[in-house]
N, CA, C and O atoms as a Tinker XYZ file with bonds, in Angstrom:
   360  protein
     1  N    115.936000   70.110000  110.574000    73     2
     2  CA   116.232000   70.317000  109.650000    64     1     3
     3  C    117.196000   69.201000  108.895000    63     2     4     5
     4  O    117.586000   68.302000  109.640000    81     3
     5  N    117.656000   69.134000  107.443000    73     3     6
     6  CA   118.656000   68.650000  106.651000    64     5     7
     7  C    119.879000   69.425000  106.631000    63     6     8     9
     8  O    119.797000   70.636000  106.839000    81     7
     9  N    120.787000   68.990000  106.451000    73     7    10
    10  CA   122.150000   69.669000  106.348000    64     9    11
    11  C    122.454000   70.635000  105.545000    63    10    12    13
    12  O    123.213000   71.588000  105.723000    81    11
    13  N    121.637000   70.254000  104.386000    73    11    14
    14  CA   122.020000   71.050000  103.400000    64    13    15
    15  C    120.802000   72.052000  103.201000    63    14    16    17
    16  O    121.031000   73.032000  102.491000    81    15
    17  N    119.253000   71.886000  103.869000    73    15    18
    18  CA   118.897000   73.006000  104.087000    64    17    19
    19  C    118.938000   73.864000  105.404000    63    18    20    21
    20  O    118.293000   74.910000  105.476000    81    19
    21  N    119.663000   73.431000  106.382000    73    19    22
    22  CA   120.126000   74.218000  107.366000    64    21    23
    23  C    120.989000   75.109000  106.586000    63    22    24    25
    24  O    120.684000   76.278000  106.825000    81    23
    25  N    122.032000   74.999000  105.672000    73    23    26
    26  CA   123.089000   75.626000  105.238000    64    25    27
    27  C    122.725000   76.763000  104.282000    63    26    28    29
    28  O    123.052000   77.948000  104.345000    81    27
    29  N    122.126000   76.254000  103.568000    73    27    30
    30  CA   121.069000   77.208000  102.697000    64    29    31
    31  C    120.131000   78.354000  103.504000    63    30    32    33
    32  O    119.910000   79.465000  103.021000    81    31
    33  N    119.712000   77.990000  104.565000    73    31    34
    34  CA   118.980000   78.945000  105.558000    64    33    35
    35  C    119.869000   79.785000  106.531000    63    34    36    37
    36  O    119.459000   80.669000  107.283000    81    35
    37  N    121.069000   79.384000  106.396000    73    35    38
    38  CA   122.174000   79.852000  107.419000    64    37    39
    39  C    122.999000   81.205000  106.552000    63    38    40    41
    40  O    123.343000   82.311000  106.969000    81    39
    41  N    123.140000   80.517000  105.083000    73    39    42
    42  CA   123.287000   81.490000  104.203000    64    41    43
    43  C    122.491000   82.780000  103.923000    63    42    44    45
    44  O    123.021000   83.887000  103.837000    81    43
    45  N    121.011000   82.514000  103.771000    73    43    46
    46  CA   120.146000   83.304000  103.092000    64    45    47
    47  C    120.097000   84.355000  104.493000    63    46    48    49
    48  O    119.991000   85.569000  104.318000    81    47
    49  N    120.158000   83.941000  105.472000    73    47    50
    50  CA   120.370000   84.389000  106.667000    64    49    51
    51  C    121.285000   85.654000  106.912000    63    50    52    53
    52  O    120.943000   86.744000  107.371000    81    51
    53  N    122.706000   85.179000  106.435000    73    51    54
    54  CA   123.747000   86.164000  106.379000    64    53    55
    55  C    123.547000   87.237000  105.332000    63    54    56    57
    56  O    123.771000   88.439000  105.478000    81    55
    57  N    123.084000   86.612000  104.235000    73    55    58
    58  CA   122.809000   87.140000  103.278000    64    57    59
    59  C    121.643000   88.439000  103.423000    63    58    60    61
    60  O    121.837000   89.461000  102.764000    81    59
    61  N    120.608000   88.342000  104.191000    73    59    62
    62  CA   119.482000   89.212000  104.325000    64    61    63
    63  C    120.351000   90.133000  105.505000    63    62    64    65
    64  O    120.341000   91.360000  105.401000    81    63
    65  N    120.989000   89.567000  106.462000    73    63    66
    66  CA   121.199000   90.458000  107.445000    64    65    67
    67  C    122.455000   91.460000  106.745000    63    66    68    69
    68  O    122.578000   92.601000  107.190000    81    67
    69  N    123.194000   91.073000  105.851000    73    67    70
    70  CA   124.470000   91.912000  105.129000    64    69    71
    71  C    123.463000   92.888000  104.339000    63    70    72    73
    72  O    123.766000   94.081000  104.368000    81    71
    73  N    121.969000   92.417000  103.437000    73    71    74
    74  CA   121.711000   93.654000  102.803000    64    73    75
    75  C    121.012000   94.768000  103.544000    63    74    76    77
    76  O    120.815000   95.929000  103.188000    81    75
    77  N    120.601000   93.983000  104.946000    73    75    78
    78  CA   119.654000   94.993000  105.692000    64    77    79
    79  C    120.831000   95.680000  106.155000    63    78    80    81
    80  O    120.603000   96.877000  105.978000    81    79
    81  N    122.151000   95.506000  106.735000    73    79    82
    82  CA   123.225000   96.831000  107.022000    64    81    83
    83  C    123.397000   97.453000  105.608000    63    82    84    85
    84  O    123.431000   98.679000  105.717000    81    83
    85  N    123.484000   97.153000  104.672000    73    83    86
    86  CA   123.651000   98.343000  103.658000    64    85    87
    87  C    122.801000   99.081000  103.369000    63    86    88    89
    88  O    123.143000  100.229000  103.087000    81    87
    89  N    121.479000   98.749000  103.325000    73    87    90
    90  CA   120.213000   99.818000  103.320000    64    89    91
    91  C    120.310000  100.653000  104.413000    63    90    92    93
    92  O    120.146000  101.861000  104.238000    81    91
    93  N    120.604000  100.115000  105.761000    73    91    94
    94  CA   120.429000  101.325000  106.730000    64    93    95
    95  C    121.537000  102.111000  106.567000    63    94    96    97
    96  O    121.557000  103.274000  106.972000    81    95
    97  N    122.752000  101.429000  105.839000    73    95    98
    98  CA   123.909000  102.932000  105.552000    64    97    99
    99  C    123.337000  103.677000  104.332000    63    98   100   101
   100  O    123.507000  104.893000  104.238000    81    99
   101  N    122.781000  103.103000  103.557000    73    99   102
   102  CA   122.439000  104.127000  102.528000    64   101   103
   103  C    121.261000  104.946000  102.902000    63   102   104   105
   104  O    121.095000  106.106000  102.524000    81   103
   105  N    120.228000  104.097000  103.878000    73   103   106
   106  CA   119.331000  105.063000  104.340000    64   105   107
   107  C    120.180000  106.312000  105.049000    63   106   108   109
   108  O    119.898000  107.386000  104.518000    81   107
   109  N    120.962000  106.396000  105.915000    73   107   110
   110  CA   121.579000  107.249000  106.843000    64   109   111
   111  C    122.469000  108.161000  105.957000    63   110   112   113
   112  O    122.986000  109.153000  106.471000    81   111
   113  N    122.641000  107.911000  104.837000    73   111   114
   114  CA   123.519000  108.812000  103.795000    64   113   115
   115  C    122.181000  109.681000  103.473000    63   114   116   117
   116  O    122.120000  110.887000  103.713000    81   115
   117  N    120.950000  108.811000  102.814000    73   115   118
   118  CA   119.968000  109.737000  102.423000    64   117   119
   119  C    119.265000  110.712000  103.404000    63   118   120   121
   120  O    118.506000  111.577000  102.966000    81   119
   121  N    119.483000  110.593000  104.562000    73   119   122
   122  CA   118.930000  110.974000  105.642000    64   121   123
   123  C    119.642000  112.550000  106.080000    63   122   124   125
   124  O    119.088000  113.593000  106.428000    81   123
   125  N    121.114000  112.205000  105.891000    73   123   126
   126  CA   121.853000  113.294000  106.027000    64   125   127
   127  C    121.812000  114.300000  104.829000    63   126   128   129
   128  O    121.792000  115.529000  104.910000    81   127
   129  N    121.805000  113.604000  103.814000    73   127   130
   130  CA   121.593000  114.845000  102.387000    64   129   131
   131  C    120.201000  115.284000  102.852000    63   130   132   133
   132  O    120.141000  116.513000  102.880000    81   131
   133  N    119.321000  114.825000  103.141000    73   131   134
   134  CA   117.995000  115.630000  103.127000    64   133   135
   135  C    118.132000  116.781000  104.159000    63   134   136   137
   136  O    117.834000  117.950000  103.916000    81   135
   137  N    118.607000  116.329000  105.315000    73   135   138
   138  CA   118.824000  116.698000  106.792000    64   137   139
   139  C    119.209000  118.268000  106.306000    63   138   140   141
   140  O    118.901000  119.127000  107.133000    81   139
   141  N    119.735000  118.663000  105.280000    73   139   142
   142  CA   120.047000  119.910000  104.978000    64   141   143
   143  C    119.543000  120.731000  104.105000    63   142   144   145
   144  O    119.959000  121.877000  103.930000    81   143
   145  N    118.582000  120.186000  103.476000    73   143   146
   146  CA   117.395000  120.907000  102.800000    64   145   147
   147  C    116.081000  121.333000  103.534000    63   146   148   149
   148  O    115.353000  120.589000  104.191000    81   147
   149  N    115.951000  122.365000  103.352000    73   147   150
   150  CA   114.613000  122.718000  104.228000    64   149   151
   151  C    113.334000  123.002000  102.834000    63   150   152   153
   152  O    113.328000  123.712000  101.829000    81   151
   153  N    112.538000  122.206000  103.339000    73   151   154
   154  CA   111.432000  122.195000  102.506000    64   153   155
   155  C    110.045000  122.891000  102.998000    63   154   156   157
   156  O    109.510000  122.922000  104.106000    81   155
   157  N    109.719000  123.373000  101.882000    73   155   158
   158  CA   108.300000  124.862000  102.180000    64   157   159
   159  C    107.054000  123.420000  102.938000    63   158   160   161
   160  O    106.909000  122.265000  102.536000    81   159
   161  N    106.553000  123.943000  103.790000    73   159   162
   162  CA   105.680000  123.243000  104.654000    64   161   163
   163  C    103.971000  123.507000  103.412000    63   162   164   165
   164  O    103.582000  124.593000  102.983000    81   163
   165  N    103.356000  122.202000  103.166000    73   163   166
   166  CA   102.586000  122.296000  102.593000    64   165   167
   167  C    101.315000  123.381000  102.767000    63   166   168   169
   168  O    100.748000  123.737000  101.734000    81   167
   169  N    101.020000  123.725000  103.602000    73   167   170
   170  CA   100.339000  125.395000  104.105000    64   169   171
   171  C    101.277000  126.129000  103.418000    63   170   172   173
   172  O    100.758000  127.142000  102.949000    81   171
   173  N    102.182000  126.052000  103.224000    73   171   174
   174  CA   102.569000  127.637000  101.991000    64   173   175
   175  C    102.468000  127.310000  100.675000    63   174   176   177
   176  O    102.283000  128.189000   99.834000    81   175
   177  N    102.571000  126.111000  100.374000    73   175   178
   178  CA   102.490000  125.436000   99.003000    64   177   179
   179  C    100.904000  125.437000   98.359000    63   178   180   181
   180  O    100.707000  125.786000   97.195000    81   179
   181  N     99.923000  125.048000   99.167000    73   179   182
   182  CA    98.705000  124.932000   98.400000    64   181   183
   183  C     97.613000  125.681000   99.253000    63   182   184   185
   184  O     96.431000  125.664000   98.908000    81   183
   185  N     98.105000  126.418000  100.516000    73   183   186
   186  CA    97.043000  127.408000  100.860000    64   185   187
   187  C     96.282000  126.352000  102.052000    63   186   188   189
   188  O     95.286000  126.804000  102.617000    81   187
   189  N     96.697000  125.152000  102.367000    73   187   190
   190  CA    95.945000  124.478000  103.364000    64   189   191
   191  C     96.635000  124.759000  104.910000    63   190   192   193
   192  O     97.849000  124.629000  105.065000    81   191
   193  N     95.988000  125.044000  105.717000    73   191   194
   194  CA    96.553000  125.109000  107.086000    64   193   195
   195  C     96.129000  123.637000  108.058000    63   194   196   197
   196  O     95.068000  123.028000  107.922000    81   195
   197  N     97.074000  123.318000  108.898000    73   195   198
   198  CA    97.345000  122.368000  109.426000    64   197   199
   199  C     96.563000  122.281000  111.095000    63   198   200   201
   200  O     96.498000  121.228000  111.730000    81   199
   201  N     96.135000  123.337000  111.489000    73   199   202
   202  CA    95.840000  123.343000  112.901000    64   201   203
   203  C     94.505000  124.490000  112.988000    63   202   204   205
   204  O     94.093000  125.421000  112.296000    81   203
   205  N     94.081000  123.752000  114.387000    73   203   206
   206  CA    92.349000  124.671000  114.041000    64   205   207
   207  C     92.884000  126.419000  114.583000    63   206   208   209
   208  O     92.502000  127.486000  114.101000    81   207
   209  N     93.706000  126.231000  115.532000    73   207   210
   210  CA    94.200000  127.833000  115.733000    64   209   211
   211  C     94.306000  128.684000  114.206000    63   210   212   213
   212  O     93.635000  129.698000  114.016000    81   211
   213  N     95.094000  128.210000  113.324000    73   211   214
   214  CA    95.065000  128.642000  112.321000    64   213   215
   215  C     93.892000  128.892000  111.411000    63   214   216   217
   216  O     93.921000  129.974000  110.824000    81   215
   217  N     93.034000  128.231000  111.218000    73   215   218
   218  CA    91.809000  127.920000  110.970000    64   217   219
   219  C     90.622000  128.976000  111.519000    63   218   220   221
   220  O     89.705000  129.398000  110.815000    81   219
   221  N     90.831000  129.290000  112.857000    73   219   222
   222  CA    89.770000  130.124000  113.268000    64   221   223
   223  C     89.123000  131.232000  112.716000    63   222   224   225
   224  O     87.977000  131.598000  112.455000    81   223
   225  N     90.471000  131.704000  112.618000    73   223   226
   226  CA    89.483000  133.165000  111.849000    64   225   227
   227  C     88.856000  132.959000  110.424000    63   226   228   229
   228  O     88.222000  133.858000  109.871000    81   227
   229  N     89.069000  131.716000  109.856000    73   227   230
   230  CA    88.485000  131.707000  108.328000    64   229   231
   231  C     86.948000  131.415000  108.717000    63   230   232   233
   232  O     86.501000  130.847000  109.713000    81   231
   233  N     86.234000  132.027000  107.529000    73   231   234
   234  CA    85.199000  131.452000  107.545000    64   233   235
   235  C     84.533000  130.572000  106.799000    63   234   236   237
   236  O     84.639000  130.730000  105.582000    81   235
   237  N     83.602000  129.325000  107.342000    73   235   238
   238  CA    83.626000  128.223000  107.004000    64   237   239
   239  C     82.849000  128.094000  105.877000    63   238   240   241
   240  O     82.017000  128.994000  105.759000    81   239
   241  N     82.859000  127.143000  104.891000    73   239   242
   242  CA    81.975000  127.025000  103.725000    64   241   243
   243  C     80.445000  127.103000  103.486000    63   242   244   245
   244  O     79.914000  126.012000  103.698000    81   243
   245  N     79.686000  127.960000  103.153000    73   243   246
   246  CA    78.065000  127.925000  103.419000    64   245   247
   247  C     77.873000  127.508000  101.984000    63   246   248   249
   248  O     78.464000  127.818000  100.949000    81   247
   249  N     76.449000  126.380000  102.353000    73   247   250
   250  CA    76.010000  125.797000  101.255000    64   249   251
   251  C     74.746000  126.561000  100.799000    63   250   252   253
   252  O     74.077000  127.323000  101.497000    81   251
   253  N     74.562000  126.271000   99.682000    73   251   254
   254  CA    73.251000  127.433000   98.952000    64   253   255
   255  C     72.271000  126.937000   99.466000    63   254   256   257
   256  O     72.293000  125.800000   99.936000    81   255
   257  N     70.967000  127.891000   99.474000    73   255   258
   258  CA    69.651000  127.284000   99.788000    64   257   259
   259  C     69.133000  126.042000   98.648000    63   258   260   261
   260  O     68.361000  125.106000   98.858000    81   259
   261  N     69.595000  126.277000   97.847000    73   259   262
   262  CA    69.012000  125.481000   96.578000    64   261   263
   263  C     69.836000  124.050000   96.991000    63   262   264   265
   264  O     69.206000  122.992000   97.020000    81   263
   265  N     70.956000  124.082000   97.237000    73   263   266
   266  CA    71.563000  122.713000   97.267000    64   265   267
   267  C     70.930000  122.193000   98.566000    63   266   268   269
   268  O     70.413000  121.085000   98.703000    81   267
   269  N     71.061000  123.281000   99.630000    73   267   270
   270  CA    69.821000  122.514000  101.036000    64   269   271
   271  C     69.038000  121.642000  100.962000    63   270   272   273
   272  O     68.847000  120.635000  101.644000    81   271
   273  N     68.214000  122.360000   99.440000    73   271   274
   274  CA    66.562000  121.963000   99.113000    64   273   275
   275  C     67.138000  120.225000   98.349000    63   274   276   277
   276  O     66.713000  119.094000   98.583000    81   275
   277  N     67.955000  120.579000   97.650000    73   275   278
   278  CA    68.032000  119.233000   96.742000    64   277   279
   279  C     68.601000  117.907000   97.571000    63   278   280   281
   280  O     68.391000  116.751000   97.204000    81   279
   281  N     69.238000  118.220000   98.565000    73   279   282
   282  CA    69.738000  117.327000  100.099000    64   281   283
   283  C     68.405000  116.759000  100.443000    63   282   284   285
   284  O     67.957000  115.640000  100.190000    81   283
   285  N     67.870000  117.754000  101.067000    73   283   286
   286  CA    66.644000  117.574000  101.476000    64   285   287
   287  C     65.385000  116.659000  100.873000    63   286   288   289
   288  O     64.616000  115.952000  101.525000    81   287
   289  N     65.403000  116.847000   99.663000    73   287   290
   290  CA    64.294000  116.310000   98.714000    64   289   291
   291  C     65.196000  114.800000   98.835000    63   290   292   293
   292  O     64.651000  114.022000   99.618000    81   291
   293  N     66.154000  114.397000   98.354000    73   291   294
   294  CA    66.514000  113.506000   98.022000    64   293   295
   295  C     66.651000  112.787000   99.543000    63   294   296   297
   296  O     66.218000  111.640000   99.436000    81   295
   297  N     67.046000  113.024000  100.749000    73   295   298
   298  CA    66.536000  112.383000  102.183000    64   297   299
   299  C     65.266000  111.842000  101.812000    63   298   300   301
   300  O     65.110000  110.660000  101.506000    81   299
   301  N     63.965000  113.071000  101.849000    73   299   302
   302  CA    62.723000  112.744000  101.653000    64   301   303
   303  C     62.339000  111.428000  100.719000    63   302   304   305
   304  O     61.548000  110.506000  100.921000    81   303
   305  N     62.887000  111.610000  100.040000    73   303   306
   306  CA    62.509000  110.546000   98.680000    64   305   307
   307  C     63.014000  109.206000   99.140000    63   306   308   309
   308  O     62.292000  108.214000   99.037000    81   307
   309  N     64.489000  109.124000   99.753000    73   307   310
   310  CA    65.051000  107.739000  100.627000    64   309   311
   311  C     63.860000  107.547000  101.544000    63   310   312   313
   312  O     63.266000  106.470000  101.522000    81   311
   313  N     63.620000  108.161000  102.047000    73   311   314
   314  CA    62.256000  107.721000  103.377000    64   313   315
   315  C     61.253000  107.258000  102.781000    63   314   316   317
   316  O     60.741000  106.214000  103.187000    81   315
   317  N     60.730000  107.965000  101.638000    73   315   318
   318  CA    59.630000  107.050000  101.143000    64   317   319
   319  C     59.557000  105.750000  100.571000    63   318   320   321
   320  O     58.698000  104.874000  100.468000    81   319
   321  N     60.848000  105.929000  100.201000    73   319   322
   322  CA    61.219000  104.745000   99.286000    64   321   323
   323  C     61.239000  103.231000  100.380000    63   322   324   325
   324  O     61.007000  102.032000  100.222000    81   323
   325  N     61.578000  103.951000  101.292000    73   323   326
   326  CA    61.946000  102.869000  102.666000    64   325   327
   327  C     60.452000  102.792000  103.071000    63   326   328   329
   328  O     60.176000  101.612000  103.291000    81   327
   329  N     59.251000  103.708000  103.274000    73   327   330
   330  CA    58.253000  103.196000  103.812000    64   329   331
   331  C     57.621000  102.733000  103.093000    63   330   332   333
   332  O     56.819000  102.019000  103.696000    81   331
   333  N     57.490000  102.702000  102.174000    73   331   334
   334  CA    56.698000  102.085000  100.867000    64   333   335
   335  C     57.360000  100.096000  100.785000    63   334   336   337
   336  O     56.742000   99.088000  100.443000    81   335
   337  N     58.759000  100.262000  101.252000    73   335   338
   338  CA    59.057000   98.562000  101.474000    64   337   339
   339  C     58.793000   98.347000  102.631000    63   338   340   341
   340  O     59.053000   97.192000  102.968000    81   339
   341  N     58.104000   99.394000  103.904000    73   339   342
   342  CA    57.901000   98.496000  105.305000    64   341   343
   343  C     59.112000   98.811000  105.913000    63   342   344   345
   344  O     59.241000   98.315000  107.032000    81   343
   345  N     59.776000   99.296000  105.625000    73   343   346
   346  CA    61.195000   99.067000  106.575000    64   345   347
   347  C     61.072000  100.385000  107.362000    63   346   348   349
   348  O     60.641000  101.439000  106.895000    81   347
   349  N     61.518000  100.179000  108.648000    73   347   350
   350  CA    61.665000  101.269000  109.563000    64   349   351
   351  C     62.982000  102.264000  109.717000    63   350   352   353
   352  O     63.057000  103.305000  110.371000    81   351
   353  N     63.919000  101.669000  108.972000    73   351   354
   354  CA    65.619000  102.055000  108.586000    64   353   355
   355  C     65.677000  102.314000  107.368000    63   354   356   357
   356  O     64.825000  101.875000  106.596000    81   355
   357  N     66.827000  103.177000  106.910000    73   355   358
   358  CA    67.025000  102.692000  105.524000    64   357   359
   359  C     68.177000  101.738000  105.584000    63   358   360
   360  O     68.567000  101.176000  104.561000    81   359
């Protein structure tokens, strides 16, 4: 490297190091401020559960017969189109 490029690099390196240090200090301040606050869990806020054990007693969603029939009809239509096109797979 040329001497002026090397000096620029060294200045940039020191500047970035100082910025990293100040950001770490600010992050520590924020974390300590947030450490004292207890936030409600998401499961309490929106009714979501986070583990299988908590969901074990709940009923699964059921699909109506009409919805299953629509899905089956669409699948048959896709397969018929693929068969007409001479493909064995979709």
